[in-house]
Structures are given as C-alpha cells and as structure tokens.
C-alpha positions in Angstrom: 41.2 127.7 140.9 39.6 124.1 140.5 41.4 121.4 140.1 39.1 120.8 137.1 40.6 123.9 135.9 44.4 123.5 137.4 44.2 119.9 135.4 43.1 121.9 132.2 45.9 125.1 133.2 48.9 121.6 132.8 46.9 119.4 130.2 47.1 123.1 127.9 50.8 124.1 129.6 51.7 120.9 128.4 50.4 121.6 124.7 51.8 124.1 124.3 55.5 122.6 125.7 55.2 119.6 123.5 54.6 121.8 120.3 57.0 123.7 121.1 60.1 121.4 121.4 58.4 120.1 118.0 58.7 123.0 116.5 62.2 124.1 117.0 63.3 120.6 116.3 61.5 120.6 112.8 62.8 124.4 111.8 66.6 124.1 113.8 68.8 123.1 110.7 70.5 119.0 111.5 68.2 118.7 114.8 67.2 115.0 115.2 66.1 112.9 117.5 68.1 111.5 119.5 67.4 108.0 118.3 67.9 108.3 114.5 70.6 107.0 113.2 73.2 108.6 111.2 72.6 107.7 107.6 75.5 108.2 106.1 76.6 106.0 102.0 80.7 105.0 102.1 82.1 103.9 99.1 84.8 101.2 98.9 87.0 99.6 96.2 86.5 95.6 96.8 89.9 94.8 98.2 91.3 93.4 101.6 92.2 97.2 102.9 88.6 97.7 102.5 88.2 95.3 105.0 88.2 97.2 108.4 84.7 98.3 106.4 83.2 95.2 106.5 84.0 94.1 109.8 82.8 97.6 111.4 79.3 96.7 109.3 79.2 93.3 109.4 79.9 93.1 113.5 77.3 95.6 114.5 80.0 98.4 115.2 78.6 101.1 113.1 75.2 100.8 114.0 76.2 100.2 117.7 77.3 104.3 116.8 74.6 105.4 115.8 75.0 105.3 112.5 73.1 103.3 110.1 75.5 102.6 107.1 74.8 101.8 102.9 78.2 100.8 101.1 78.6 101.3 97.3 81.1 99.2 95.5 83.2 100.5 92.6 85.8 99.5 90.6 88.6 102.2 91.3 89.6 104.5 92.6 89.1 107.5 90.5 85.4 106.1 89.7 84.6 106.2 93.4 85.7 109.9 94.0 84.4 111.0 90.8 80.6 110.0 92.5 82.2 111.5 95.5 83.1 115.0 94.1 79.4 115.1 93.0 78.1 114.1 96.7 76.8 110.8 95.2 78.4 109.0 98.5 79.6 110.7 101.9 83.0 108.5 102.6 85.2 106.8 100.5 87.8 103.6 101.7 90.3 103.9 98.8 93.5 104.9 97.0 94.8 108.2 98.3 96.4 109.3 95.5 93.1 110.5 93.1 91.6 111.7 96.3 94.2 114.2 96.0 94.1 114.6 92.8 90.5 115.3 92.9 91.2 117.7 95.6 93.5 120.0 93.5 90.9 120.5 90.9 88.5 121.4 93.7 86.6 119.0 94.8 86.2 119.3 98.5 87.6 116.2 100.3 89.4 115.1 102.9 91.4 112.7 104.2 90.3 112.1 107.9 92.3 108.2 108.5 94.7 105.6 106.6 93.9 102.1 106.6 96.5 100.2 105.0 100.3 100.4 103.0 102.3 98.4 101.1 99.0 97.0 99.3 100.6 96.9 96.0 103.0 94.2 94.5 103.5 93.3 90.6 102.3 90.0 89.4 103.3 87.4 86.1 102.5 84.0 84.6 102.8 82.0 81.5 106.0 83.0 79.3 107.4 86.2 81.0 107.1 84.8 84.1 109.1 81.8 82.9 111.8 84.0 80.9 111.8 86.2 83.8 112.4 83.7 86.3 111.0 86.1 89.6 113.6 88.9 88.5 112.6 91.9 86.7 115.0 94.3 85.0 115.5 96.7 82.2 117.7 94.3 80.8 115.7 91.2 81.3 112.5 92.9 80.1 114.1 94.4 77.1 115.7 90.1 75.8 112.0 89.3 76.7 110.4 91.7 73.8 113.3 91.0 70.9 113.0 86.9 71.4 109.1 87.5 71.0 108.4 89.9 69.4 105.6 91.7 70.6 105.4 94.0 74.0 105.2 92.9 77.8 101.3 94.0 78.5 100.6 94.9 82.5 97.6 96.0 83.5 96.7 98.0 86.1 94.3 101.5 87.4 93.2 104.2 85.6 95.5 107.1 85.3 96.1 108.5 88.8 95.2 105.7 91.0 97.9 104.1 93.7 98.7 101.3 91.0 99.1 103.0 88.1 101.2 105.9 89.6 103.6 103.2 92.0 103.7 100.8 89.6 104.9 103.7 86.3 107.4 104.3 89.4 109.1 101.4 89.8 109.1 100.3 86.0 111.0 103.7 85.4 112.3 104.6 88.0 113.4 102.0 89.9 114.3 99.2 87.2 114.4 102.1 84.2 112.5 100.3 82.0 112.4 101.7 78.5 109.0 102.9 78.1 109.4 101.4 74.4 109.3 97.4 76.0 105.9 98.3 77.3 102.2 98.6 76.5 100.9 99.2 80.3 96.6 99.3 79.7 94.1 100.5 82.3 91.7 98.4 83.3 89.9 97.4 86.8 90.2 95.3 90.2 88.1 92.3 88.6 89.0 92.2 85.1 93.2 92.7 86.0 92.4 89.7 87.8 90.6 88.2 85.2 92.9 88.8 82.0 96.0 88.0 84.6 94.6 84.3 84.6 93.0 84.4 80.9 96.6 85.2 79.8 95.4 87.8 78.6 98.6 90.0 80.7 102.0 89.3 81.2 101.9 90.6 84.6 99.9 93.3 86.3 99.4 95.1 89.7 97.2 93.4 91.9 96.6 93.5 95.8 95.5 91.0 98.5 92.9 88.9 98.5 93.6 88.8 94.6 97.4 88.0 95.7 96.3 84.3 97.4 93.2 83.8 95.2 95.2 83.4 91.8 98.8 82.1 92.8 96.3 79.6 94.3 94.3 78.9 91.2 97.5 78.9 88.7 100.9 78.8 91.8 102.9 79.2 88.6 101.6 83.6 89.1 105.3 85.2 90.7 105.5 88.0 92.2 108.4 90.4 91.1 107.8 93.4 92.6 106.8 93.7 96.4 105.1 96.8 97.9 107.7 98.3 99.1 110.0 97.8 95.9 108.1 99.4 94.2 107.8 102.6 96.4 109.7 102.3 99.7 106.7 102.7 101.9 103.5 102.9 99.4 100.6 104.9 100.5 97.8 103.2 100.2 93.4 103.1 101.1 92.5 105.5 103.2 89.0 107.0 104.8 88.5 110.0 103.0 84.8 112.7 103.6 83.4 114.9 101.8 83.3 118.7 103.4 79.9 119.2 104.1 79.6 116.0 105.6 82.4 116.5 108.1 80.8 120.0 109.4 77.4 118.5 109.6 78.2 115.0 111.1 82.2 114.7 113.3 81.0 113.5 116.4 79.3 110.6 114.1 82.2 111.1 111.8 84.2 110.7 115.4 82.0 107.1 117.0 82.7 105.6 113.1 86.4 106.7 112.9 86.2 104.4 116.7 85.5 101.4 114.9 87.6 101.4 112.2 90.5 101.3 115.6 88.9 98.9 116.6 87.6 96.8 112.9 92.2 97.1 112.8 93.4 95.4 116.0 90.5 92.4 115.4 92.2 91.7 111.9 95.9 91.5 113.7 94.4 89.5 116.7 91.9 87.7 115.2 92.0 87.2 111.5 89.9 84.2 111.5 87.0 85.9 112.8 87.8 88.2 110.5 87.7 86.8 107.6 84.1 85.0 108.4 83.1 88.4 108.4 84.7 90.3 105.5 83.3 87.5 103.3 80.1 87.6 103.8 81.2 91.4 101.9 84.7 90.2 99.6 84.4 87.4 98.1 81.0 85.8 98.7 80.1 82.7 96.8 83.3 82.9 95.0 86.4 82.3 98.1 86.2 80.5 101.1 86.8 82.8 104.3 89.8 80.8 104.6 91.4 82.2 101.6 90.5 85.5 103.2 92.1 84.7 106.4 95.2 83.2 104.0 95.3 87.1 102.4 95.3 88.9 106.3 98.6 86.8 107.2 100.0 87.6 104.2 103.2 89.0 104.3 101.3 91.8 101.8 98.7 92.9 104.1 99.4 95.7 106.6 96.8 98.0 108.2 97.6 100.8 109.8 94.7 103.0 110.7 97.4 106.1 111.7 97.2 108.9 109.4 100.0 110.5 110.4 102.7 108.4 109.4 102.1 108.1 105.9 101.0 112.4 105.3 105.4 111.7 104.2 104.9 108.6 102.1 102.0 110.6 99.9 104.1 113.4 99.2 107.0 111.5 97.7 104.2 109.6 95.8 102.0 113.1 94.0 105.2 114.7 93.6 106.3 111.5 91.4 102.4 111.6 90.2 103.1 115.7 89.3 105.8 114.4 87.2 104.1 111.7 84.9 101.7 114.4 84.2 98.8 112.2 86.5 98.0 115.0 89.1 98.5 119.1 87.8 99.5 122.2 89.2 100.6 121.5 93.0 99.8 119.7 95.7 99.3 120.7 100.1 99.6 117.3 100.4 99.2 118.1 104.7 95.9 120.2 104.1 94.3 117.2 102.7 94.4 115.6 106.2 92.1 116.1 108.9 92.9 114.3 112.2 90.9 115.8 113.9 88.3 112.8 113.9 91.0 110.7 114.1 92.8 111.8 116.8 89.7 112.2 119.3 89.0 108.3 118.6 92.3 107.1 119.0 91.6 109.1 122.3 88.6 107.9 123.4 
C-alpha cells in the first residue's frame, strides 16, 4: 500500500468514526456534548426564602455547575405548583404545603431540599393594632369586633398555601378565636403587603423582606405572632422537582443543590454580600440592599438547606391541612421527600 493509499484509508476510517459518534449522539436519548449546559426552568415566589436561588444564579455558581437556569416568578405557591404539574417549570422554590397537596392529587413532584423555616408572621396596623396592643387573644379580637361593629380583615395567600394553613392554625387552634369575628381574604403576596399598608386590611401574614419593608414605611406596624407562635417548627419554603426532571437530570440536580447549600452558608456568613446579589432579583429599584441585609439579619430569617429535619413538622402541618379541608385523602409526607440529591450534594 502506497503512502497516499494509506493516508486515504486513514482519512476514511476517521470519517466513519466521526459519523458513527455523531449518529450515536443523535440517537441516544439524553445524550449531549459535555459542553452543553443543562437547561432548567425554576419557578419561585418573590420572598426572602427564595434568596439562595438568586444568590447561586447571581454569583454564577449555576453556570459553573453546567446549568443554565431560567427563573419564573409566581404570586403564590398554589399557582406555581399548577404550572409545575402541567410541565411548564422544572423546579420550584415555594411553600411545602401546595407541593404535597399536588402530589396527593397525582402530580409527579418531590421535595429535594429545604430553604427556610418559620418564615411567616402575622403583622397588624391601624386601629386593630392599637386596640390589641401587640397581644392577640380570642377575647381581644371579640372586643374589637364589638367596639368597631365589623369583622377583622386578615389577608393571606390562597387556601392550601403555607400562609393560609398556619394562619388558620394560629387563629383557631392556638387563640381559639371565633370564626364569626374574622374575614380571611386570599390574595397574592405583593397585594397583601400593599393592602396592609393602604389600610384595607387589619392584619396579614407576611414574610421577610416584607416585614422589614412595611415597618420602615410605617413604624406602627406591629407583630402579633411569630412563626414559632403560629405553628411550632413551622415548615416553610422547599425546593421541589418534577419526576421526569429528577430521572433525566439527577447529576445536575446534585450540582444545583451543592450551589444551594453554598448560598445558604453565604447568607449566614456574609449577609451584606448576599443582600447585594439577591437585590438584583428581589426588590431591585424598590428597596436598597441595606434593607435586604436587615431582613437577612432579622430573627424571622431562618435558612436551613437540610430537608431531613423538617419532615415531622410537615407531617403535623399536613394533618392540620386535611383537618380544615385544604388537603384531601392521606398524604404520605415521608414519601414526598427524595433525599438522594441533597445527601449527594452535602457529601461532596
């Protein structure tokens, strides 16, 4: 074989190998070039508990992990989980209750990590706040209703959400207030804050950074109940994933949760830096990073990435949700948690 013939043969073999590799990539499900980032669409509620998402994206840690994120905002957990169940988003930072309710109705979703606990508080202002003097009891609420001649208006998120569930637990289980004295109004998170400050509500369930923002706007806004008082070890925001995404992108989810854990750690160690990064996604143009930093330092901010420890409290909350009709049937809480990705991320 001449040199030219040998060279032609080698070129032909290389061409065949290249075509074979290309064919395998094209016809192998899930195959992709190593350089291709995994694209994931993540839904979130605009609250401080979603800050780890903003930080891991803003710091570039998701891109470093080979993940291209698209962030989509929702006004409440039930609305977001509907989009997730329909396959419109891949992951979700939101309250645990709507995730579990959706799962009980057949949605293929699982909780893979936690983000925050004991977020929710009850804030009041105006004549109601003055009348109660910062101390809510069934008797003080009844007296206000008798004196004012109207029901107490309390704003919260839609039925089935964590805010609605823990508010009802506080009102009817802890305070044992008379339902006839109360008007619970469902609305989005941002509208709740606006309605409270506008005087359209007597009280509302709010979270950081809304607590810090409303108290800056009106120093007379007072807290009637902390998260622990509303529901001990109150479950909060989690990260949920659709089943098909978990099956197809397990390694990417582990890398994403590693970045999530890193973001939670940064909030504790450097709230100033965390506030600056998160402000690009939460409250930009509406609040200064210093306000977010104050919210991060607030007693109401408790970031916890480990999902293992929240299961007992979630079981208690979902039992109450079933009691009040927000959830139907039996909800096997432990089965709704998939710890594999968090455990792998935490071990690295």
